[in-house]
C-alpha positions in Angstrom: 0.2 -0.2 0.3 1.4 3.1 -1.1 2.1 6.3 1.3 -0.8 8.4 0.0 -0.3 12.5 1.6 -4.0 13.8 1.7 -5.5 15.9 -0.4 -2.7 15.6 -2.9 -3.5 11.8 -4.2 -6.5 10.2 -2.6 -9.8 10.0 -3.5 -13.0 8.9 -3.2 -14.3 7.9 -6.4 -18.0 8.7 -6.5 -19.7 5.9 -9.0 -23.8 7.4 -10.0 -25.1 4.2 -9.1 -24.2 3.8 -5.6 -26.8 3.2 -2.8 -27.8 5.5 -0.8 -26.8 3.6 2.7 -23.0 3.3 1.3 -22.6 6.8 -0.7 -24.1 7.9 2.8 -20.8 5.0 4.5 -18.6 6.9 2.6 -19.4 10.8 3.7 -19.3 9.1 7.1 -15.5 8.5 6.3 -14.1 11.0 4.1 -15.0 13.0 7.7 -13.1 11.0 10.0 -10.5 11.6 7.4 -11.4 14.9 7.6 -11.5 15.0 11.2 -8.0 13.7 11.5 -6.1 15.3 8.3 -8.1 18.5 9.0 -8.2 17.7 4.9 -12.2 15.7 2.9 -11.1 13.7 0.7 -12.1 15.0 -3.4 -15.0 13.0 -4.8 -14.4 12.5 -8.1 -15.9 10.5 -10.9 -13.7 9.7 -13.2 -9.6 8.9 -12.9 -9.1 12.7 -12.8 -5.3 12.6 -13.0 -5.8 10.9 -9.4 -2.9 8.7 -7.5 -4.8 6.9 -5.3 -8.6 6.3 -4.8 -11.4 4.6 -2.7 -13.4 2.2 -4.5 -16.8 1.2 -2.7 -19.9 0.2 -3.5 -22.7 -3.3 -3.5 -22.2 -6.6 -5.2 -24.7 -6.7 -7.7 -25.1 -2.9 -7.7 -21.8 -1.6 -9.0 -21.4 -1.3 -13.1 -17.6 -0.2 -11.3 -17.2 -3.9 -9.2 -18.6 -6.1 -12.6 -16.0 -4.1 -14.7 -13.3 -4.7 -12.9 -14.3 -8.3 -12.2 -15.0 -8.4 -15.8 -10.7 -7.8 -16.0 -9.9 -10.3 -13.4 -8.3 -7.4 -11.2 -10.1 -8.0 -7.9 -12.2 -11.8 -6.7 -15.9 -11.4 -5.3 -17.2 -14.4 -5.4 -16.1 -15.7 -1.6 -18.5 -13.3 -0.4 -20.9 -12.9 -3.1 -24.2 -13.2 -2.2 -23.0 -12.7 2.2 -24.2 -10.7 4.5 -21.7 -9.6 6.9 -18.7 -10.3 4.8 -15.4 -8.0 3.8 -12.4 -8.3 2.0 -10.0 -6.2 0.7 -7.5 -5.5 -1.9 -5.2 -2.9 -3.5 -5.8 -2.8 -7.2 -3.0 -1.4 -9.3 -4.6 0.9 -12.1 -7.8 0.0 -11.9 -9.7 3.2 -13.4 -8.7 5.1 -16.3 -6.0 8.1 -14.2 -6.1 5.8 -11.1 -3.0 4.0 -10.1 -3.6 2.8 -7.2 -7.1 2.4 -5.0 -7.5 -0.2 -1.9 -10.4 -1.4 -1.9 -13.5 -2.3 0.8 -15.7 -4.0 1.5 -16.8 -2.8 4.0 -14.9 0.0 6.5 -16.4 -1.3 9.1 -14.8 -5.2 8.8 -14.2 -6.8 11.8 -11.7 -9.3 12.3 -11.8 -10.2 15.9 -13.1 -13.5 15.7 -10.6 -14.3 12.4 -7.6 -16.2 12.0 -6.5 -14.0 8.5 -5.8 -10.9 9.6 -4.1 -7.8 7.8 -0.9 -7.1 10.1 2.0 -4.4 9.1 5.5 -5.6 9.8 8.4 -3.6 11.6 12.4 -5.1 12.1 14.5 -3.4 14.1 17.4 -3.8 16.5 17.4 -4.2 19.8 20.6 -4.0 22.3 20.4 -6.9 24.5 18.3 -10.0 25.3 15.2 -8.6 28.3 12.4 -7.6 27.9 11.2 -4.2 26.5 8.9 -1.6 26.6 6.0 -1.3 23.5 4.1 1.3 23.7 1.2 1.8 20.5 0.4 5.6 19.1 -2.9 5.1 17.0 -5.1 8.3 16.3 -7.9 9.0 18.7 -11.6 7.2 16.4 -14.8 6.9 16.9 -15.7 3.3 17.3 -18.7 1.5 15.2 -20.3 0.0 17.9 -21.2 1.4 21.0 -19.9 -2.2 23.2 -17.3 -1.9 25.4 -14.4 -3.1 23.4 -11.5 -2.0 20.6 -9.4 -4.6 19.8 -5.6 -4.5 18.6 -3.2 -7.7 17.9 1.1 -7.5 17.8 3.2 -10.4 18.0 7.2 -10.3 18.8 9.8 -12.7 16.6 6.7 -15.0 15.4 4.8 -15.8 18.6 1.3 -16.1 19.6 -0.6 -12.7 18.9 -1.9 -10.8 21.9 -5.4 -9.9 22.0 -5.5 -6.6 24.0 -8.6 -4.3 24.5 -7.4 -0.9 24.3 -11.0 0.0 26.0 -10.3 0.5 29.9 -13.3 0.5 31.5 -15.6 -2.9 30.7 -18.7 -2.0 31.7 -20.1 0.3 30.1 -19.7 1.7 26.1 -17.1 3.3 24.9 -18.1 5.8 23.1 -19.0 8.7 24.8 -17.2 7.3 28.4 -14.0 9.9 29.7 -12.0 7.8 27.9 -13.0 8.6 25.0 -12.7 12.7 25.6 -9.7 12.4 26.7 -8.3 10.8 23.5 -10.0 13.2 21.6 -9.1 16.0 23.7 -5.4 14.7 23.8 -5.8 13.8 20.0 -3.8 10.7 20.9 -4.9 6.7 22.1 -1.8 4.8 23.7 -1.4 1.6 24.3 1.7 0.3 25.9 2.4 -2.9 26.9 5.9 -5.3 27.7 7.5 -7.9 25.1 10.9 -10.0 24.9 12.8 -9.2 22.2 16.8 -10.4 22.0 20.4 -9.3 21.7 19.9 -8.3 17.4 17.0 -8.3 14.8 13.5 -8.8 16.2 10.2 -8.3 13.9 7.4 -7.2 15.3 3.4 -7.1 13.8 0.7 -5.0 14.0 -3.1 -6.4 13.4 -5.9 -5.3 12.4 -8.2 -6.8 15.0 -12.0 -4.3 15.8 -12.5 -1.3 12.9 -12.0 2.8 13.7 -7.8 1.9 14.9 -5.4 4.0 12.8 -1.3 3.7 13.9 0.2 6.2 14.0 3.6 4.9 15.7 5.1 2.3 17.9 7.7 3.7 20.5 10.3 0.8 22.1 12.1 1.1 25.0 14.4 -1.4 27.2 12.4 -2.1 30.7 14.3 -0.5 33.2 13.8 2.9 31.5 12.2 5.6 31.0 10.7 8.0 27.8 12.3 12.1 28.6 8.6 14.1 28.8 8.7 15.4 25.2 5.1 17.1 23.4 5.8 14.9 20.2 8.4 11.5 22.2 11.3 10.4 20.6 13.2 10.8 16.7 11.9 8.3 15.0 14.8 5.6 14.5 17.0 5.5 11.3 15.6 3.5 8.3 17.7 0.9 6.7 
Protein backbone atom coordinates (compact mmCIF):
# COMPACT_ATOMS: atom_id res chain seq x y z
CA UNK A 1 0.00 0.00 0.00
CA UNK A 2 1.65 3.30 -1.02
CA UNK A 3 1.96 6.21 1.37
CA UNK A 4 -0.62 8.81 0.41
CA UNK A 5 -0.61 12.52 1.17
CA UNK A 6 -4.19 13.44 1.98
CA UNK A 7 -5.43 16.21 -0.27
CA UNK A 8 -2.72 15.64 -2.88
CA UNK A 9 -3.34 12.08 -4.01
CA UNK A 10 -6.27 10.43 -2.26
CA UNK A 11 -9.81 10.65 -3.63
CA UNK A 12 -13.12 8.82 -3.26
CA UNK A 13 -14.55 7.46 -6.51
CA UNK A 14 -18.25 8.41 -6.48
CA UNK A 15 -20.16 5.99 -8.67
CA UNK A 16 -23.51 7.37 -9.81
CA UNK A 17 -25.19 3.96 -9.33
CA UNK A 18 -24.06 3.58 -5.69
CA UNK A 19 -26.92 2.86 -3.30
CA UNK A 20 -27.90 5.67 -0.88
CA UNK A 21 -26.66 3.76 2.18
CA UNK A 22 -23.28 3.18 0.56
CA UNK A 23 -22.96 6.86 -0.29
CA UNK A 24 -23.87 7.80 3.27
CA UNK A 25 -21.20 5.51 4.78
CA UNK A 26 -18.58 6.81 2.32
CA UNK A 27 -19.44 10.36 3.36
CA UNK A 28 -18.95 9.43 7.02
CA UNK A 29 -15.52 7.93 6.25
CA UNK A 30 -14.50 11.12 4.42
CA UNK A 31 -15.61 13.15 7.44
CA UNK A 32 -13.48 10.96 9.74
CA UNK A 33 -10.44 11.49 7.50
CA UNK A 34 -11.05 15.24 7.59
CA UNK A 35 -11.35 15.20 11.41
CA UNK A 36 -7.99 13.40 11.70
CA UNK A 37 -6.04 15.20 8.94
CA UNK A 38 -7.83 18.53 8.55
CA UNK A 39 -8.31 17.85 4.82
CA UNK A 40 -11.31 16.22 3.15
CA UNK A 41 -10.50 13.80 0.28
CA UNK A 42 -11.84 14.90 -3.08
CA UNK A 43 -14.82 13.19 -4.67
CA UNK A 44 -14.25 12.13 -8.29
CA UNK A 45 -16.44 10.55 -10.96
CA UNK A 46 -13.59 9.43 -13.24
CA UNK A 47 -9.85 8.85 -12.96
CA UNK A 48 -9.11 12.56 -13.29
CA UNK A 49 -5.41 11.94 -12.69
CA UNK A 50 -5.85 10.82 -9.08
CA UNK A 51 -2.83 8.99 -7.69
CA UNK A 52 -4.89 6.79 -5.37
CA UNK A 53 -8.61 6.33 -4.83
CA UNK A 54 -10.96 4.53 -2.48
CA UNK A 55 -13.52 2.50 -4.44
CA UNK A 56 -16.70 1.23 -2.83
CA UNK A 57 -19.92 -0.35 -3.98
CA UNK A 58 -22.54 -3.06 -3.55
CA UNK A 59 -22.10 -6.36 -5.38
CA UNK A 60 -24.78 -6.65 -8.03
CA UNK A 61 -25.49 -2.93 -8.03
CA UNK A 62 -22.14 -1.54 -9.20
CA UNK A 63 -21.06 -1.45 -12.87
CA UNK A 64 -17.58 -0.49 -11.61
CA UNK A 65 -17.24 -3.66 -9.52
CA UNK A 66 -18.65 -5.74 -12.37
CA UNK A 67 -16.07 -4.29 -14.76
CA UNK A 68 -13.15 -4.81 -12.36
CA UNK A 69 -14.21 -8.41 -11.76
CA UNK A 70 -14.59 -9.07 -15.50
CA UNK A 71 -11.03 -7.76 -15.98
CA UNK A 72 -9.74 -10.13 -13.31
CA UNK A 73 -8.62 -7.28 -11.02
CA UNK A 74 -10.81 -8.24 -8.05
CA UNK A 75 -12.40 -11.49 -6.83
CA UNK A 76 -15.88 -11.26 -5.32
CA UNK A 77 -17.10 -14.87 -5.30
CA UNK A 78 -15.99 -15.43 -1.70
CA UNK A 79 -18.41 -12.79 -0.39
CA UNK A 80 -21.13 -12.73 -3.07
CA UNK A 81 -24.58 -13.32 -1.59
CA UNK A 82 -23.34 -13.18 2.02
CA UNK A 83 -24.10 -10.76 4.87
CA UNK A 84 -21.69 -9.24 7.41
CA UNK A 85 -18.59 -10.27 5.48
CA UNK A 86 -15.62 -8.38 4.14
CA UNK A 87 -12.66 -8.35 1.78
CA UNK A 88 -9.84 -5.90 1.21
CA UNK A 89 -7.65 -5.54 -1.86
CA UNK A 90 -5.13 -3.08 -3.26
CA UNK A 91 -5.76 -2.75 -6.99
CA UNK A 92 -3.17 -1.52 -9.49
CA UNK A 93 -4.56 0.73 -12.26
CA UNK A 94 -8.25 0.06 -11.55
CA UNK A 95 -9.53 2.92 -13.72
CA UNK A 96 -8.02 5.28 -16.25
CA UNK A 97 -6.04 7.95 -14.40
CA UNK A 98 -5.89 6.11 -11.05
CA UNK A 99 -2.62 4.29 -10.34
CA UNK A 100 -3.58 2.49 -7.11
CA UNK A 101 -6.77 1.98 -5.10
CA UNK A 102 -7.76 0.35 -1.82
CA UNK A 103 -11.01 -1.58 -2.16
CA UNK A 104 -13.15 -1.53 0.96
CA UNK A 105 -15.51 -4.47 1.66
CA UNK A 106 -16.70 -2.83 4.04
CA UNK A 107 -14.99 -0.12 6.13
CA UNK A 108 -16.51 -1.61 9.30
CA UNK A 109 -14.78 -5.00 8.82
CA UNK A 110 -14.04 -6.69 12.15
CA UNK A 111 -11.23 -9.27 12.41
CA UNK A 112 -11.85 -10.22 16.05
CA UNK A 113 -12.86 -13.79 15.18
CA UNK A 114 -10.72 -14.15 12.07
CA UNK A 115 -7.45 -16.08 11.80
CA UNK A 116 -6.43 -14.10 8.70
CA UNK A 117 -5.94 -10.58 10.00
CA UNK A 118 -4.10 -7.95 7.95
CA UNK A 119 -0.93 -6.77 9.67
CA UNK A 120 1.99 -4.36 9.47
CA UNK A 121 5.44 -5.83 10.04
CA UNK A 122 8.43 -3.97 11.47
CA UNK A 123 12.01 -5.11 12.07
CA UNK A 124 14.17 -3.43 14.69
CA UNK A 125 17.50 -4.02 16.41
CA UNK A 126 17.71 -4.54 20.18
CA UNK A 127 21.00 -3.91 21.97
CA UNK A 128 20.58 -6.82 24.40
CA UNK A 129 18.29 -9.65 25.47
CA UNK A 130 15.47 -8.77 27.82
CA UNK A 131 12.10 -7.11 28.30
CA UNK A 132 11.18 -4.00 26.32
CA UNK A 133 8.22 -1.68 26.63
CA UNK A 134 6.24 -1.16 23.42
CA UNK A 135 3.82 1.74 23.15
CA UNK A 136 1.37 1.96 20.26
CA UNK A 137 0.31 5.49 19.32
CA UNK A 138 -3.03 5.51 17.46
CA UNK A 139 -5.44 8.15 16.24
CA UNK A 140 -8.26 9.08 18.57
CA UNK A 141 -11.19 7.71 16.57
CA UNK A 142 -14.88 7.16 17.12
CA UNK A 143 -15.82 3.45 17.39
CA UNK A 144 -18.32 1.95 14.96
CA UNK A 145 -20.27 0.17 17.72
CA UNK A 146 -21.49 1.01 21.22
CA UNK A 147 -19.72 -1.99 22.73
CA UNK A 148 -17.01 -1.55 25.40
CA UNK A 149 -14.20 -2.85 23.24
CA UNK A 150 -11.75 -1.73 20.60
CA UNK A 151 -9.10 -4.39 20.04
CA UNK A 152 -5.61 -4.37 18.58
CA UNK A 153 -3.21 -7.27 18.13
CA UNK A 154 0.56 -7.71 18.11
CA UNK A 155 3.14 -10.47 17.97
CA UNK A 156 6.91 -10.62 18.39
CA UNK A 157 9.36 -12.82 16.49
CA UNK A 158 6.70 -15.15 15.15
CA UNK A 159 5.05 -15.75 18.51
CA UNK A 160 1.34 -15.99 19.26
CA UNK A 161 -0.83 -12.98 18.49
CA UNK A 162 -1.66 -11.03 21.65
CA UNK A 163 -5.08 -9.34 21.41
CA UNK A 164 -5.52 -6.32 23.69
CA UNK A 165 -8.64 -4.30 24.45
CA UNK A 166 -7.70 -0.62 24.31
CA UNK A 167 -10.89 0.31 26.21
CA UNK A 168 -10.22 0.66 29.94
CA UNK A 169 -13.79 0.41 31.26
CA UNK A 170 -15.29 -2.84 30.01
CA UNK A 171 -18.62 -2.33 31.78
CA UNK A 172 -19.78 0.66 29.72
CA UNK A 173 -19.78 1.71 26.04
CA UNK A 174 -16.53 3.31 24.90
CA UNK A 175 -18.30 6.02 22.88
CA UNK A 176 -18.99 8.97 25.18
CA UNK A 177 -16.85 7.58 28.03
CA UNK A 178 -14.23 9.60 29.93
CA UNK A 179 -11.51 7.74 28.05
CA UNK A 180 -13.06 8.61 24.69
CA UNK A 181 -13.23 12.31 25.60
CA UNK A 182 -9.67 12.27 27.00
CA UNK A 183 -8.24 10.64 23.87
CA UNK A 184 -10.07 13.13 21.66
CA UNK A 185 -8.71 16.04 23.70
CA UNK A 186 -5.15 14.66 23.57
CA UNK A 187 -5.62 13.61 19.93
CA UNK A 188 -4.01 10.22 20.60
CA UNK A 189 -4.86 6.71 21.83
CA UNK A 190 -2.02 5.00 23.74
CA UNK A 191 -1.68 1.30 24.53
CA UNK A 192 1.43 -0.15 26.18
CA UNK A 193 2.74 -3.70 26.66
CA UNK A 194 5.97 -5.46 27.63
CA UNK A 195 7.62 -7.76 25.08
CA UNK A 196 10.62 -10.09 25.23
CA UNK A 197 13.33 -9.31 22.66
CA UNK A 198 16.70 -10.82 21.88
CA UNK A 199 19.92 -9.05 21.01
CA UNK A 200 20.02 -8.25 17.30
CA UNK A 201 17.17 -8.06 14.80
CA UNK A 202 13.60 -8.63 16.03
CA UNK A 203 10.25 -8.62 14.20
CA UNK A 204 7.10 -6.92 15.50
CA UNK A 205 3.71 -7.30 13.83
CA UNK A 206 0.72 -5.03 14.45
CA UNK A 207 -2.62 -6.65 13.55
CA UNK A 208 -5.94 -5.12 12.60
CA UNK A 209 -8.63 -6.55 14.89
CA UNK A 210 -11.39 -3.99 15.55
CA UNK A 211 -12.39 -1.38 12.96
CA UNK A 212 -11.60 2.33 13.36
CA UNK A 213 -8.01 1.73 14.52
CA UNK A 214 -5.34 3.91 12.89
CA UNK A 215 -1.72 3.25 13.91
CA UNK A 216 0.49 6.34 13.84
CA UNK A 217 3.68 5.41 15.68
CA UNK A 218 5.37 2.68 17.73
CA UNK A 219 7.78 3.55 20.57
CA UNK A 220 10.16 0.96 22.08
CA UNK A 221 12.47 1.28 25.08
CA UNK A 222 14.31 -1.16 27.40
CA UNK A 223 12.77 -2.16 30.72
CA UNK A 224 14.33 -0.30 33.64
CA UNK A 225 14.61 2.97 31.72
CA UNK A 226 12.10 5.76 31.20
CA UNK A 227 11.30 8.09 28.33
CA UNK A 228 12.06 11.80 28.76
CA UNK A 229 9.03 14.07 28.98
CA UNK A 230 8.20 15.51 25.57
CA UNK A 231 5.20 16.59 23.52
CA UNK A 232 5.91 14.77 20.25
CA UNK A 233 7.82 11.82 21.71
CA UNK A 234 11.12 10.30 20.54
CA UNK A 235 12.58 11.11 17.14
CA UNK A 236 11.98 8.49 14.46
CA UNK A 237 14.63 5.79 14.35
CA UNK A 238 17.04 5.44 11.46
CA UNK A 239 15.68 3.18 8.71
CA UNK A 240 17.95 1.06 6.53
